Wavefront OBJ file of the C-alpha trace (Angstrom):
o trace
v -14.811 -12.898 0.985
v -11.672 -11.518 -0.663
v -8.266 -12.851 0.268
v -5.218 -10.638 -0.129
v -1.613 -11.829 -0.129
v 1.299 -9.417 0.017
v 4.857 -10.145 -1.078
v 8.033 -8.272 -1.860
v 9.058 -6.952 1.529
v 12.613 -7.151 2.780
v 15.587 -5.273 4.148
v 17.338 -2.543 2.185
v 19.689 0.311 2.849
v 18.608 3.914 2.799
v 18.117 5.076 -0.781
v 17.237 1.605 -2.004
v 14.075 0.356 -3.686
v 11.502 -2.366 -3.158
v 8.360 -3.346 -5.017
v 5.483 -4.792 -3.035
v 2.784 -6.912 -4.634
v -0.693 -7.729 -3.420
v -2.527 -10.574 -5.121
v -6.296 -10.697 -4.631
v -8.459 -13.797 -4.811
v -11.189 -12.018 -6.730
v -12.147 -8.841 -8.494
v -11.208 -5.721 -6.620
v -12.330 -2.134 -6.811
v -10.407 0.296 -4.637
v -7.176 -1.008 -3.225
v -4.796 0.583 -0.776
v -1.550 0.145 1.066
v -1.278 0.962 4.753
v 1.746 0.706 6.997
v 2.316 0.350 10.692
v 5.584 1.129 12.411
v 6.347 -0.257 15.892
v 4.436 1.639 18.537
v 2.397 3.602 16.009
v -1.039 3.348 14.493
v -1.744 2.084 10.998
v -1.519 4.864 8.413
v -2.581 5.059 4.803
v 0.193 5.178 2.213
v -1.451 4.966 -1.216
v -4.721 4.010 -2.878
v -5.917 3.231 -6.401
v -9.317 2.580 -7.931
v -10.463 0.530 -10.904
v -9.966 3.519 -13.223
v -6.377 3.992 -12.012
v -7.125 7.161 -10.066
v -4.559 7.358 -7.279
v -3.869 9.067 -4.004
v -0.633 8.993 -2.007
v 0.456 10.264 1.387
v 2.505 13.447 1.449
v 5.277 11.596 3.286
v 5.887 9.301 0.299
v 4.866 11.531 -2.604
v 7.469 11.472 -5.348
v 9.030 8.272 -3.959
v 6.219 5.687 -3.910
v 3.974 4.744 -6.821
v 0.865 2.587 -6.646
v -0.305 0.686 -9.715
v -2.451 -2.295 -10.603
v -2.797 -5.062 -13.151
v -6.469 -5.937 -13.394
v -5.755 -8.999 -15.538
v -3.844 -10.454 -12.591
v -5.970 -8.953 -9.774
v -2.720 -7.565 -8.401
v -1.787 -4.196 -6.927
v 1.782 -2.971 -6.632
v 3.636 -0.425 -4.543
v 6.929 0.680 -6.053
v 9.023 2.257 -3.324
v 12.090 4.247 -4.321
v 14.573 6.289 -2.303
v 13.566 4.459 0.852
v 14.301 6.077 4.198
v 14.663 4.566 7.685
v 11.339 6.155 8.624
v 9.665 3.977 5.976
v 10.411 0.942 8.141
v 7.089 -0.699 8.947
v 4.788 -3.614 8.314
v 2.989 -2.899 5.042
v -0.569 -4.087 4.593
v -2.661 -4.378 1.486
v -6.359 -3.628 1.856
v -9.484 -3.484 -0.230
v -11.387 -0.317 0.537
v -15.127 -0.036 1.024
v -15.314 3.019 -1.232
v -15.828 2.720 -4.989
v -13.489 5.463 -6.113
v -10.326 7.313 -5.163
v -9.651 11.042 -5.213
v -6.455 12.904 -4.310
v -7.979 13.427 -0.865
v -8.574 9.722 -0.183
v -5.298 8.793 1.520
v -4.888 11.872 3.752
v -8.249 11.087 5.352
v -8.091 7.285 5.134
v -8.674 5.244 8.298
v -8.405 1.555 9.150
v -12.188 1.383 9.267
v -12.285 2.294 5.547
v -10.912 -1.139 4.668
v -13.182 -4.120 4.052
v -10.442 -6.752 3.782
v -6.806 -6.962 4.858
v -3.755 -8.930 3.894
v -1.377 -10.433 6.453
v 1.303 -7.814 5.885
v 4.885 -7.792 4.660
v 7.802 -6.293 6.570
v 9.928 -3.509 5.107
v 13.095 -2.574 6.962
v 15.311 0.308 5.845
v 18.696 0.753 7.475
v 20.696 3.959 7.467
l 1 2 3 4 5 6 7 8 9 10 11 12 13 14 15 16 17 18 19 20 21 22 23 24 25 26 27 28 29 30 31 32 33 34 35 36 37 38 39 40 41 42 43 44 45 46 47 48 49 50 51 52 53 54 55 56 57 58 59 60 61 62 63 64 65 66 67 68 69 70 71 72 73 74 75 76 77 78 79 80 81 82 83 84 85 86 87 88 89 90 91 92 93 94 95 96 97 98 99 100 101 102 103 104 105 106 107 108 109 110 111 112 113 114 115 116 117 118 119 120 121 122 123 124 125 126
């Protein structure tokens, strides 16, 4: 059983930045960030594997960066130039897959996650 704890959410104005953190209770392989806006399904945002291969959604490409610190079992999501449409609950997840390719996030589903964090709220005002 892996426990995941997100932090770093908050409220910012459009154009602002936030950095989310996800601390894992044990070793992790492929990690991902999902988000869920009110009234919408959970969508994949970014993913990273143990070799630092990454995949990001087209909607956040160039603005969001996923990274990890294996010495701390922590994954980060740096979010820059935030927009109101980025408002959502952000969830950290450990994926069932062992590796990430550029195609991972565009096809990622909730069922691809083995473990979930509780989520952290990000609110962007215009």
